[in-house]
C-alpha positions as CSV (number, residue, x, y, z in Angstrom):
1,M,120.4,-61.8,-34.5
2,N,118.9,-65.1,-35.6
3,G,115.4,-65.8,-37.0
4,R,113.7,-69.0,-37.8
5,G,113.5,-69.6,-41.5
6,Y,110.5,-70.4,-43.7
7,S,110.9,-74.1,-43.0
8,G,111.0,-73.6,-39.2
9,G,114.7,-74.1,-38.7
10,G,117.1,-71.7,-37.2
11,G,119.6,-69.6,-39.1
12,F,121.3,-66.3,-39.4
13,G,119.7,-63.8,-41.7
14,P,117.2,-64.1,-44.5
15,P,117.3,-67.1,-46.9
16,I,117.4,-64.7,-49.9
17,T,118.0,-61.0,-50.6
18,P,115.6,-59.6,-53.2
19,L,116.8,-57.2,-55.8
20,V,114.8,-54.3,-54.4
21,I,116.7,-54.7,-51.0
22,K,120.0,-54.8,-52.8
23,Q,119.1,-51.6,-54.7
24,L,118.1,-49.8,-51.5
25,L,121.3,-50.9,-49.8
26,I,123.4,-49.6,-52.7
27,A,121.5,-46.3,-53.0
28,N,122.1,-45.6,-49.3
29,G,125.7,-46.5,-49.6
30,V,126.3,-44.3,-52.6
31,V,124.5,-41.3,-50.9
32,F,126.7,-41.8,-47.8
33,V,129.8,-41.5,-50.0
34,A,128.3,-38.4,-51.7
35,Q,127.7,-36.8,-48.3
36,H,131.5,-37.0,-47.6
37,L,132.3,-35.5,-51.0
38,S,129.7,-32.7,-50.8
39,P,128.7,-31.8,-47.3
40,W,125.9,-29.5,-48.6
41,I,123.9,-32.6,-49.5
42,T,123.5,-33.3,-45.8
43,L,122.5,-29.7,-45.1
44,L,119.9,-29.4,-47.9
45,G,118.6,-33.0,-47.7
46,S,118.0,-33.4,-43.9
47,V,114.4,-32.6,-42.9
48,S,114.0,-29.5,-40.7
49,P,110.6,-28.1,-39.6
50,T,111.7,-24.5,-40.4
51,A,113.2,-25.3,-43.8
52,F,110.2,-27.5,-44.8
53,V,107.6,-24.8,-44.1
54,H,109.8,-22.3,-46.0
55,G,109.7,-24.3,-49.2
56,M,112.2,-27.1,-49.0
57,L,109.4,-29.7,-49.7
58,W,111.8,-32.3,-50.9
59,Q,113.3,-32.9,-47.5
60,P,110.8,-35.6,-46.3
61,F,112.0,-37.7,-49.2
62,T,115.7,-37.0,-49.2
63,Y,116.3,-37.3,-45.5
64,M,115.6,-41.0,-45.5
65,F,118.6,-41.7,-47.8
66,L,121.0,-39.6,-45.6
67,H,122.9,-40.8,-42.6
68,D,125.2,-39.2,-40.1
69,P,128.5,-38.8,-42.0
70,Q,130.5,-38.8,-38.8
71,N,128.9,-42.0,-37.6
72,P,129.1,-44.9,-40.1
73,F,127.3,-47.2,-37.5
74,H,124.1,-45.2,-38.1
75,L,124.1,-46.3,-41.7
76,I,125.4,-49.9,-40.9
77,F,122.7,-50.5,-38.3
78,N,119.8,-49.3,-40.5
79,M,121.0,-51.2,-43.5
80,F,121.4,-54.4,-41.4
81,M,117.9,-54.1,-40.2
82,L,116.6,-53.5,-43.7
83,W,118.4,-56.5,-45.0
84,M,117.5,-58.7,-42.0
85,F,113.8,-58.0,-41.9
86,G,113.0,-56.3,-45.2
87,S,114.3,-59.2,-47.4
88,Q,111.7,-61.6,-46.2
89,V,108.9,-59.0,-46.4
90,A,109.9,-58.1,-50.0
91,A,110.2,-61.7,-50.9
92,I,106.5,-62.3,-50.3
93,W,105.2,-58.9,-51.3
94,G,107.1,-58.3,-54.4
95,A,109.4,-55.3,-55.3
96,K,106.7,-52.8,-56.2
97,R,104.5,-53.3,-53.2
98,F,107.5,-53.3,-50.8
99,L,109.1,-50.2,-52.3
100,R,105.7,-48.4,-52.2
101,Y,105.3,-49.3,-48.6
102,Y,108.9,-48.4,-47.7
103,L,108.8,-45.0,-49.4
104,T,105.3,-44.1,-48.1
105,C,106.2,-44.8,-44.5
106,G,109.6,-43.0,-44.8
107,V,108.2,-39.9,-46.5
108,G,105.1,-39.9,-44.2
109,A,107.4,-40.0,-41.2
110,G,109.4,-37.1,-42.7
111,V,106.3,-34.9,-43.1
112,L,105.3,-35.6,-39.4
113,I,108.9,-34.8,-38.3
114,A,108.5,-31.5,-40.0
115,L,105.0,-30.6,-38.8
116,I,104.5,-32.1,-35.3
117,P,107.2,-29.9,-33.7
118,Y,105.1,-26.9,-34.5
119,L,102.2,-28.4,-32.6
120,L,104.5,-29.2,-29.7
121,V,105.8,-25.6,-29.7
122,W,102.3,-24.2,-29.8
123,A,101.4,-26.5,-26.8
124,G,104.3,-25.2,-24.9
125,M,106.0,-28.6,-24.8
126,R,109.1,-27.5,-26.8
127,S,111.2,-24.4,-27.3
128,P,110.9,-22.6,-30.6
129,H,114.6,-23.2,-31.1
130,S,113.8,-26.9,-31.7
131,L,112.2,-26.0,-35.0
132,G,115.6,-25.6,-36.5
133,I,116.8,-29.1,-35.6
134,S,117.5,-31.4,-38.6
135,T,116.7,-35.1,-38.8
136,L,118.2,-37.6,-41.2
137,G,118.2,-41.4,-41.6
138,A,116.1,-44.3,-42.8
139,S,114.9,-45.3,-39.3
140,G,111.2,-44.3,-39.9
141,A,111.0,-46.5,-42.9
142,I,113.0,-49.3,-41.1
143,Y,110.6,-49.3,-38.2
144,A,107.7,-49.7,-40.6
145,V,109.5,-52.7,-42.3
146,V,110.2,-54.3,-38.9
147,L,106.5,-53.8,-38.0
148,A,105.4,-55.5,-41.2
149,F,107.7,-58.4,-40.4
150,S,106.5,-58.8,-36.9
151,L,102.8,-58.8,-37.9
152,I,103.3,-61.2,-40.8
153,W,105.3,-63.7,-38.7
154,P,104.2,-62.8,-35.1
155,D,105.2,-66.2,-33.7
156,R,108.7,-66.4,-35.2
157,T,111.5,-66.6,-32.7
158,I,114.0,-63.8,-32.6
159,A,117.3,-64.8,-30.9
160,L,119.7,-62.0,-30.0
161,M,123.4,-62.7,-29.7
162,F,123.9,-59.9,-27.2
163,P,122.3,-60.0,-24.8
164,P,121.5,-63.7,-25.3
165,V,117.7,-63.6,-25.1
166,S,114.9,-64.9,-27.3
167,F,111.4,-63.6,-27.9
168,R,108.6,-63.7,-30.4
169,A,108.7,-61.3,-33.3
170,I,105.4,-59.6,-32.2
171,W,107.5,-57.9,-29.5
172,L,110.1,-56.4,-31.8
173,I,108.6,-52.9,-32.0
174,P,107.8,-52.5,-28.3
175,I,111.3,-53.7,-27.4
176,M,113.0,-51.4,-30.0
177,V,111.0,-48.4,-28.7
178,G,111.8,-49.3,-25.1
179,V,115.5,-49.4,-25.9
180,D,115.2,-46.0,-27.6
181,L,113.6,-44.5,-24.6
182,L,115.8,-46.1,-22.0
183,M,119.2,-46.4,-23.6
184,G,119.1,-44.6,-26.9
185,P,121.4,-41.6,-27.5
186,S,120.0,-38.2,-27.1
187,N,120.0,-37.4,-30.8
188,V,117.7,-40.4,-31.7
189,S,114.4,-39.2,-33.3
190,I,111.8,-41.0,-31.3
191,L,109.2,-39.0,-33.3
192,G,110.6,-40.3,-36.6
193,H,110.6,-43.9,-35.3
194,L,107.0,-43.8,-34.0
195,S,105.8,-42.0,-37.1
196,G,107.2,-44.6,-39.4
197,A,105.7,-47.4,-37.4
198,G,102.4,-45.6,-37.0
199,I,102.0,-45.0,-40.8
200,G,103.0,-48.6,-41.5
201,W,100.4,-49.8,-39.0
202,L,97.7,-47.7,-40.7
203,L,98.7,-49.1,-44.2
204,L,98.7,-52.7,-43.0
205,R,95.4,-52.3,-41.3
206,S,93.7,-50.6,-44.3
207,S,94.9,-53.2,-46.7
208,G,93.9,-56.1,-44.4
209,T,97.3,-57.8,-44.9
210,G,98.6,-57.7,-41.4
211,P,97.8,-61.0,-39.8
212,G,98.4,-60.8,-36.1
213,L,97.6,-57.1,-36.0
214,P,97.0,-56.6,-32.3
215,S,94.1,-54.7,-30.8
216,L,94.5,-53.1,-27.3
217,E,92.6,-56.1,-25.8
218,Q,94.9,-58.5,-27.5
219,I,98.0,-56.7,-26.3
220,R,96.6,-56.7,-22.7
221,Y,95.8,-60.5,-23.1
222,R,99.3,-61.3,-24.3
223,W,100.9,-59.2,-21.5
224,N,98.9,-61.0,-18.9
225,R,99.7,-64.4,-20.5
226,Y,103.4,-63.5,-20.5
227,R,103.2,-62.6,-16.8
228,M,101.4,-65.9,-15.9
229,R,104.1,-67.8,-17.8
230,R,106.9,-66.1,-15.8
231,R,105.1,-66.9,-12.6
232,L,104.6,-70.5,-13.6
233,R,108.3,-70.9,-14.5
234,S,109.3,-69.3,-11.2
235,V,107.1,-71.9,-9.3
236,Q,108.5,-74.7,-11.3
237,R,112.1,-73.7,-10.5
238,E,111.2,-73.4,-6.8
239,D,109.5,-76.8,-6.9
240,S,112.6,-78.3,-8.6
241,G,114.8,-76.8,-5.9
242,W,112.8,-78.3,-3.1
243,R,113.0,-81.7,-4.7
244,R,116.8,-81.5,-4.8
245,V,117.0,-80.8,-1.1
246,R,117.7,-84.0,0.9
247,L,115.9,-84.3,4.2
248,P,118.1,-85.3,7.2
249,E,117.7,-88.9,8.4
250,C,116.0,-89.3,11.7
251,S,117.6,-91.7,14.3
252,Q,115.3,-93.8,16.5
């Protein structure tokens, strides 16, 4: 994944990695090793609605430093996203503000993961057995960090290596949520992802530090503008094709 740097040129990854990002990367890596040495850490630290309401109030904090011990790519992908997008946010915010935002969004998402399932069961949308399902991972906080990046630099170009497509940073969260819904594995916590992004959005809006924060009207306008651009490119390609066609010569 490539992003345009501060000077406007293209490049892979952030220009610097702030100390707070390095510390979070190390902390998650150390905890991942500890999970393999002591499996009970995963059991007690993952957030479960039933366990939370029965007194395990630490889980909305601890779950965000745990990852699936059987799937190292869970940790690798989250830490890559934290490094890729969090480094640039932390560089302009400073360590204290970034860490406060990261932890608030992660813990807030954990609380919602623990409580919202009870509302869904009460509404008949989920089985009571779902209250025992545990969730772990930094994804809620990561989604909030990606949201902050996309609102601070909404016009920055994001170029994916696979598939080879480019788009503006403002579309990062909608694309990530779409991928989760359409192609994500069955054990992905959509609730956790949306909760982290939602809390991040509220924090950015309340602090007034989210340039490019879109309203519903702005989102509709940008969608219509995107569709018009696609139609225009289609017409231009069709025009270009007609110009390349050579008309047969007429004999008199």
